[in-house]
C-alpha positions as CSV (number, residue, x, y, z in Angstrom):
1,M,37.5,13.7,91.6
2,T,40.1,16.2,90.4
3,L,39.2,20.0,90.3
4,L,41.1,22.4,88.2
5,R,41.0,26.1,88.4
6,P,42.3,27.6,85.1
7,S,44.7,30.6,85.6
8,A,44.6,33.6,83.2
9,D,46.6,36.8,82.8
10,L,44.3,39.6,83.8
11,A,44.3,43.4,83.2
12,W,42.7,45.8,85.7
13,L,41.5,49.0,84.2
14,R,40.2,52.1,86.1
15,L,38.6,55.0,84.3
16,R,38.2,58.2,86.4
17,I,35.4,60.3,84.8
18,R,34.7,63.7,86.3
19,V,31.5,65.6,86.3
20,K,31.6,68.8,84.3
21,S,30.1,71.6,86.5
22,G,28.2,72.6,89.7
23,T,29.0,72.9,93.4
24,A,30.7,70.0,95.2
25,A,27.4,68.7,96.5
26,Q,25.9,68.9,93.1
27,R,28.8,67.1,91.5
28,L,28.5,64.2,94.0
29,V,24.8,64.0,93.4
30,A,25.5,63.7,89.6
31,A,28.2,61.2,90.3
32,R,25.8,59.0,92.2
33,L,23.3,59.3,89.3
34,L,26.1,58.1,87.0
35,R,27.1,55.2,89.3
36,A,23.3,54.0,89.2
37,A,23.0,54.5,85.5
38,V,26.3,53.5,83.8
39,P,26.0,49.6,84.4
40,E,22.6,49.7,82.9
41,L,23.3,51.8,79.8
42,P,22.2,50.0,76.6
43,V,24.8,48.6,74.3
44,D,23.7,46.4,71.4
45,G,20.5,45.6,73.0
46,L,22.0,44.7,76.5
47,P,22.9,46.6,79.5
48,L,26.6,47.6,79.6
49,H,27.4,45.2,82.5
50,A,25.6,42.2,80.7
51,R,27.4,43.1,77.5
52,L,30.8,43.1,79.2
53,T,29.9,39.7,80.8
54,T,30.0,38.4,77.3
55,L,33.6,39.3,77.0
56,G,34.3,37.7,80.4
57,A,34.7,41.2,81.8
58,L,33.7,42.4,85.4
59,L,32.2,45.8,85.8
60,T,32.0,47.9,88.9
61,V,31.3,51.7,89.4
62,S,31.9,53.9,92.5
63,A,31.2,57.6,93.1
64,D,32.7,60.1,95.2
65,G,33.7,63.9,95.1
66,H,35.9,63.5,92.1
67,G,33.1,62.0,89.9
68,I,32.8,58.2,89.2
69,A,35.5,55.5,88.9
70,V,34.7,52.6,86.3
71,Y,36.6,49.5,87.1
72,V,37.0,46.6,84.6
73,T,38.7,43.3,85.1
74,V,39.3,41.4,81.8
75,V,41.8,39.3,80.0
76,P,44.3,41.4,78.2
77,E,43.3,40.6,74.7
78,R,39.8,41.7,75.3
79,L,40.7,44.9,77.0
80,A,40.2,46.9,73.7
81,A,36.8,45.5,73.1
82,A,35.8,46.3,76.8
83,T,36.8,49.9,76.5
84,D,35.0,50.2,73.2
85,L,31.8,49.1,74.9
86,I,32.2,51.5,77.8
87,R,32.9,54.4,75.3
88,A,29.7,53.4,73.2
89,A,27.6,53.3,76.4
90,L,28.8,56.7,77.6
91,Q,28.1,58.3,74.2
92,T,24.5,57.1,74.1
93,P,21.8,59.0,75.7
94,P,20.2,56.9,78.5
95,P,16.4,56.0,77.9
96,A,14.0,58.1,80.1
97,E,12.9,55.1,82.3
98,L,16.7,54.3,83.0
99,A,17.3,57.9,84.0
100,R,14.2,57.9,86.3
101,A,15.1,54.6,88.0
102,A,18.7,56.0,88.7
103,A,17.3,59.1,90.1
104,D,14.8,57.1,92.4
105,E,17.9,55.0,93.5
106,V,20.0,58.0,94.4
107,V,17.1,59.5,96.5
108,A,16.5,56.2,98.2
109,V,20.2,55.8,99.2
110,W,20.2,59.3,100.5
111,E,17.5,58.6,102.7
112,W,19.2,55.7,104.0
113,M,22.5,57.5,104.4
114,S,21.0,60.5,106.1
115,A,19.6,58.4,108.8
116,D,22.9,56.6,109.4
117,S,25.5,58.7,111.3
118,E,28.6,56.9,110.0
119,S,27.5,57.4,106.5
120,T,26.6,61.0,106.9
121,A,30.0,61.7,108.5
122,D,31.9,59.9,105.8
123,L,29.8,62.0,103.2
124,I,30.6,65.3,104.7
125,A,34.3,64.5,105.2
126,D,34.7,63.5,101.5
127,L,33.1,66.8,100.5
128,T,35.5,68.8,102.6
129,L,38.3,67.5,100.3
130,H,36.7,69.1,97.3
131,T,35.6,72.3,98.7
132,A,37.3,75.4,100.3
133,P,37.2,75.6,104.0
134,P,34.9,78.8,104.2
135,S,32.2,76.7,102.6
136,W,32.4,73.8,105.2
137,P,29.7,75.0,107.6
138,E,27.1,74.8,104.7
139,L,28.1,71.4,103.4
140,Y,25.3,69.4,104.8
141,R,22.6,71.9,103.8
142,E,23.9,72.0,100.4
143,M,24.0,68.4,100.1
144,A,20.4,68.2,101.3
145,Q,19.3,70.7,98.8
146,A,21.1,68.9,96.0
147,M,19.6,65.7,96.8
148,S,16.1,67.3,97.0
149,A,16.6,68.5,93.3
150,V,17.7,65.2,91.7
151,S,16.4,65.2,88.2
152,P,16.3,62.2,85.9
153,S,18.9,63.5,83.4
154,F,22.4,62.4,82.5
155,P,24.9,64.9,83.7
156,G,27.6,66.3,81.5
157,L,30.9,64.6,81.6
158,G,34.2,66.2,82.3
159,P,37.8,65.1,81.8
160,A,38.8,61.5,82.1
161,T,42.0,59.7,83.2
162,A,42.9,56.0,82.9
163,T,45.0,53.7,85.3
164,L,45.9,50.3,84.0
165,V,47.5,47.5,86.1
166,S,48.8,44.5,83.9
167,P,52.3,43.4,83.0
168,F,50.7,41.8,79.9
169,V,49.3,45.0,78.3
170,P,51.5,47.8,76.6
171,D,51.2,51.3,78.0
172,A,49.6,52.5,74.8
173,A,46.4,50.7,76.0
174,V,45.9,53.5,78.7
175,E,45.8,56.1,75.9
176,R,43.4,54.0,74.0
177,A,41.2,53.5,76.9
178,I,40.4,57.4,77.2
179,A,40.6,58.3,73.6
180,G,37.4,59.8,72.8
181,L,35.9,58.8,76.0
182,T,34.9,62.4,77.1
183,E,36.0,65.9,76.3
184,G,39.5,67.0,77.4
185,A,40.8,63.7,78.8
186,H,43.9,64.5,81.0
187,A,45.1,64.3,84.5
188,V,44.4,67.1,87.1
189,V,47.6,68.3,88.7
190,A,47.5,69.1,92.5
191,T,48.3,72.4,93.7
192,A,49.5,74.0,97.0
193,E,46.7,75.3,99.1
194,E,47.0,79.1,100.3
195,P,46.3,79.5,103.9
196,V,42.7,80.5,104.5
197,A,41.2,81.9,107.7
198,T,37.8,80.3,108.4
199,T,35.4,79.7,111.1
200,P,35.4,76.1,112.3
201,A,32.3,74.2,110.9
202,T,30.1,72.3,113.5
203,L,27.4,70.0,112.3
204,R,24.8,68.7,114.8
205,L,22.2,66.3,113.4
206,D,19.6,64.0,115.1
207,V,20.3,60.8,113.4
208,A,18.9,57.3,114.4
209,S,20.9,56.0,117.5
210,E,20.5,54.0,120.5
211,A,21.6,56.3,123.4
212,S,25.0,56.9,121.6
213,A,26.6,59.7,119.5
214,L,29.1,59.8,116.9
215,V,32.0,62.4,117.4
216,R,34.0,63.1,114.3
217,L,36.6,65.9,114.5
218,G,38.6,67.1,111.5
219,W,41.7,69.2,111.0
220,R,42.6,70.7,107.7
221,T,46.2,69.8,106.6
222,P,48.5,70.4,103.8
223,P,48.0,67.9,100.7
224,R,49.9,64.8,100.3
225,T,52.8,66.5,98.5
226,H,53.7,68.6,101.6
227,P,56.8,67.6,103.6
228,D,54.8,67.3,106.8
229,F,52.2,65.0,105.2
230,P,54.2,61.6,106.1
231,S,54.5,62.7,109.8
232,L,50.8,63.5,110.0
233,A,50.1,60.0,108.5
234,V,52.3,58.4,111.2
235,A,50.6,60.6,113.9
236,A,47.1,59.2,112.8
237,R,48.5,55.6,113.1
238,I,49.8,56.2,116.6
239,L,46.7,58.0,117.8
240,G,44.1,55.6,116.3
241,G,45.5,53.2,113.7
242,H,45.8,49.8,115.6
243,Y,44.6,48.1,118.6
244,R,47.0,49.4,121.0
245,S,46.6,53.0,119.8
246,L,45.9,55.8,122.1
247,L,42.3,56.2,121.2
248,M,41.7,52.4,121.7
249,R,43.5,52.5,125.1
250,T,41.5,55.6,126.2
251,F,38.1,55.0,125.0
252,R,37.7,51.2,124.8
253,Q,40.0,49.7,127.4
254,E,40.0,52.3,130.0
255,R,36.6,53.9,129.8
256,G,34.6,51.3,128.0
257,W,32.8,53.9,125.9
258,S,33.6,53.0,122.4
259,Y,34.3,49.6,120.5
260,S,36.5,51.0,117.5
261,P,37.6,54.7,117.7
262,W,40.1,55.6,114.9
263,A,42.1,58.3,113.4
264,M,43.0,58.7,109.8
265,L,44.5,61.1,107.4
266,R,43.2,61.6,103.8
267,S,44.1,64.0,101.1
268,G,42.4,65.8,98.2
269,P,44.0,67.5,95.5
270,E,44.5,70.8,97.4
271,R,44.3,69.9,101.1
272,G,44.1,66.9,103.5
273,L,41.8,66.2,106.4
274,W,43.1,64.5,109.6
275,Q,40.2,63.0,111.2
276,V,39.3,61.3,114.7
277,S,36.0,59.3,115.0
278,V,34.7,57.9,118.2
279,R,31.2,56.8,119.2
280,V,30.4,57.4,122.9
281,P,27.3,57.3,125.2
282,A,25.2,60.4,124.2
283,D,25.9,62.0,127.7
284,R,29.6,61.8,127.3
285,V,30.0,63.7,124.1
286,D,31.4,66.9,125.7
287,E,33.9,64.8,127.7
288,A,34.9,62.7,124.8
289,T,35.4,65.8,122.5
290,A,37.6,67.5,125.1
291,R,39.5,64.2,125.8
292,V,40.2,63.6,122.1
293,R,41.6,67.1,121.9
294,E,43.8,66.5,124.9
295,L,45.2,63.3,123.4
296,V,46.0,65.2,120.2
297,T,47.6,68.1,122.0
298,E,49.6,66.1,124.6
299,C,50.7,63.3,122.4
300,R,54.4,62.8,122.5
301,P,55.2,59.6,120.7
302,T,58.2,57.5,121.9
303,P,60.8,56.4,119.4
304,A,59.4,52.8,119.7
305,E,55.7,54.1,119.1
306,C,57.0,56.0,116.1
307,A,59.0,53.1,114.8
308,V,56.0,50.7,115.0
309,A,53.7,53.2,113.3
310,V,56.2,53.8,110.5
311,A,56.4,50.0,109.9
312,H,52.7,49.7,109.8
313,T,52.3,52.5,107.3
314,V,54.9,51.2,104.9
315,A,53.6,47.6,105.3
316,E,50.0,48.7,104.4
317,Q,51.2,50.1,101.2
318,R,53.1,47.0,100.3
319,T,50.1,44.9,101.1
320,L,47.9,46.9,98.8
321,W,50.5,46.7,96.1
322,S,50.5,42.9,96.2
323,S,47.3,42.3,94.3
324,G,46.0,43.7,91.0
325,E,42.6,45.1,92.3
326,S,44.0,46.9,95.4
327,R,47.0,48.2,93.4
328,L,44.6,49.6,90.9
329,T,42.7,51.4,93.6
330,L,45.7,52.7,95.2
331,S,47.2,53.9,91.7
332,G,44.1,55.6,90.9
333,Y,43.9,57.4,94.1
334,W,47.3,58.7,93.5
335,Q,46.4,59.8,89.9
336,D,43.4,61.5,91.3
337,L,45.7,63.8,93.3
338,G,47.8,64.5,90.2
339,L,50.6,62.3,91.2
340,Q,52.6,59.6,89.3
341,P,51.7,56.2,90.8
342,E,55.1,54.6,90.1
343,A,56.9,57.5,91.7
344,E,54.7,57.6,94.6
345,R,55.1,54.0,95.3
346,R,58.8,54.3,95.3
347,D,59.0,57.6,97.2
348,W,56.3,57.1,100.0
349,P,58.1,54.4,101.9
350,R,61.2,56.6,101.9
351,R,59.3,59.7,103.1
352,V,57.6,57.8,105.8
353,G,60.8,56.2,106.8
354,E,62.3,59.6,107.5
355,V,59.8,60.4,110.2
356,F,61.4,60.4,113.6
357,A,59.8,60.8,117.2
358,D,61.7,64.0,118.0
359,R,60.2,65.9,115.1
360,L,56.8,64.3,115.1
361,H,55.4,66.3,118.0
362,G,56.5,69.5,116.4
363,V,54.5,68.7,113.2
364,M,51.5,67.9,115.3
365,R,51.7,71.0,117.2
366,T,51.8,73.0,113.9
367,H,48.9,71.3,112.3
368,L,46.5,69.8,115.0
369,C,47.1,71.8,118.2
370,R,44.2,74.1,117.6
371,P,40.4,73.7,117.6
372,P,39.2,71.3,114.9
373,D,38.1,72.9,111.6
374,L,35.2,70.4,111.4
375,T,33.2,69.1,114.3
376,M,30.4,66.6,113.6
377,I,28.2,65.4,116.6
378,L,25.7,62.8,115.1
379,T,23.2,61.8,117.8
């Protein structure tokens, strides 16, 4: 028996569609409503996802603090037809029963997320990237209120941007993808954040656990465009980005408290959030929190540690760039920040390569050697 798998040139399209108005929590709820509804919107008598299947196209939709991201994988010659179907679906009011089903799904997912400490912490961290720091202490309450007011109505759509990954499709296809999709289709440009004095936010919730607690600490940082951002990314890699990181050695290998502690730096359009996450026995929360702060404050990376972290950081981007789907996600993330994907792909390895150990501690001292701006203890 001979098995043949036909190969085909593919196009990967990402449409970023923003929600028009509301607080960050309300926009996120609206985005989740859209994520549930969009695949089921009727086009020519079929749900959108089924109608796209007739073209051989694959549809997925995700939601976050920006709005929704619609992903389509299709052969290049059917890209225009696929975007026409998406445009027709978005411009058709959803049937009442579909809107109600989407609202029920959003509420059900929230009930699950609010009982899961990792999901709750991820949700709040995402919201911090889209809200001013003074409002951080109220984020969970605002999210709960917004979820309790979910209504079965299609939210207004704001600006849209498109990202296309395919060597077989002309650049004009990106413009076609967003033409007439929503009002004011354009990119949102990142701006520098003014310093803001704020009281650190602390969130303590009783979430289902087995005698353990999730400790999530977050420090507000400048956005990705800032000169110190690459150093902070490398610092996160050293603290908690691989098996031999400081967090792993301290909490897993030495104390045996946590299986997979980590550190990570994310950016929104106006600010970044440098996070540490560690799950520990419930009676070790205070000790673990203090120890994390000590590790951050006292960290003095050696040239070898810095070199390894730089290599890991650059290799991660190259790996993501090696496939169409992950390249699309990475490009879309950069575009959400108002950056040019090709320029960022070229410049990021150079910027990270200029991070050296003798300067790294000074950058950490400037941005991280203070009480965290966000503290979440989920027990």
